[in-house]
DRENDREN-54518 format. One record per residue (C-alpha): z, x, y. Coordinates in steps of 0.2 Angstrom, whole numbers, plus 5000, padded with zeros to 4 digits. Last residue first. Layout:
BEGIN
ZXY
...
//
This chain:
BEGIN
497951255144
497451195127
498351035129
499151005146
498050855151
498450775135
500250765140
499950675156
498750545147
500050515134
501450495148
500350365157
499950265141
501850275136
502350205154
501050065153
501650015136
503450005142
504750125136
506450065129
507350225123
508150225106
510050195104
510850345097
510850375078
509350485079
510250625088
508950745093
509450755111
511250795104
510650975101
510351005119
508851015132
507650935120
505850875120
505550805103
504150835090
504450735074
503450775059
502650655047
502250615029
501950435026
503250315018
504050275035
505950275039
506450405026
505450555030
506650655040
505650805047
506250875063
505550985076
506451015093
505251065108
506251175119
507151185136
506451025143
505350955157
503850865149
502150925152
502151105147
503251075132
502150935126
500651055127
501451185117
502151055105
500350985102
499651155098
501151195086
500951025078
499151075073
499751235066
501051135056
499851025049
498651165044
500151245035
500451085026
498651065022
498551245015
500051225004
499551054997
500550915004
501950844992
503150935004
502850805017
503250665006
502250495007
500550565008
499150455014
497850565022
497750565041
499150695041
500450655054
501250715070
502450605079
502850635097
504450605107
503850625125
505450555133
506850565121
507450465105
505750375106
505450195101
503550185103
503350365096
501950455105
500450505095
499850655085
498450635072
497850755058
496450785046
494850775056
495750815072
496750715085
497850745099
499050645111
498650465105
499650315112
499450205097
498550045092
498649965075
497149925064
496350095071
496250165053
497450305058
498650175065
498550075049
498950235039
500450255050
501050085047
500950125029
499550075017
500050005000
//
């Protein structure tokens, strides 16, 4: 059964795309823990990150690195935190989160409410910093 991420890849559900390649997609989380919280996924349906073949896992992380570099330039923060939890959606994904402290990555805190327009503007802003 297709996950919500597979439906996003297929264009059945809209998202705020940050970057895309033939194999991977990065988009803003619609319930972010911090402003700029981005999800990076393989387009291929794989439930568990470590079930990816080694080459595909390495390529996913290289793709995530490029996204993180643009994200760090566009959203004020000390670092881009990286986490893989994998329980909430049965599709491998990496969270990239702009952080200033460890508590900024606390998924038990209430999520931010961000409007569609704010997300669209933020996605455009982040994209403008990719490959710069």
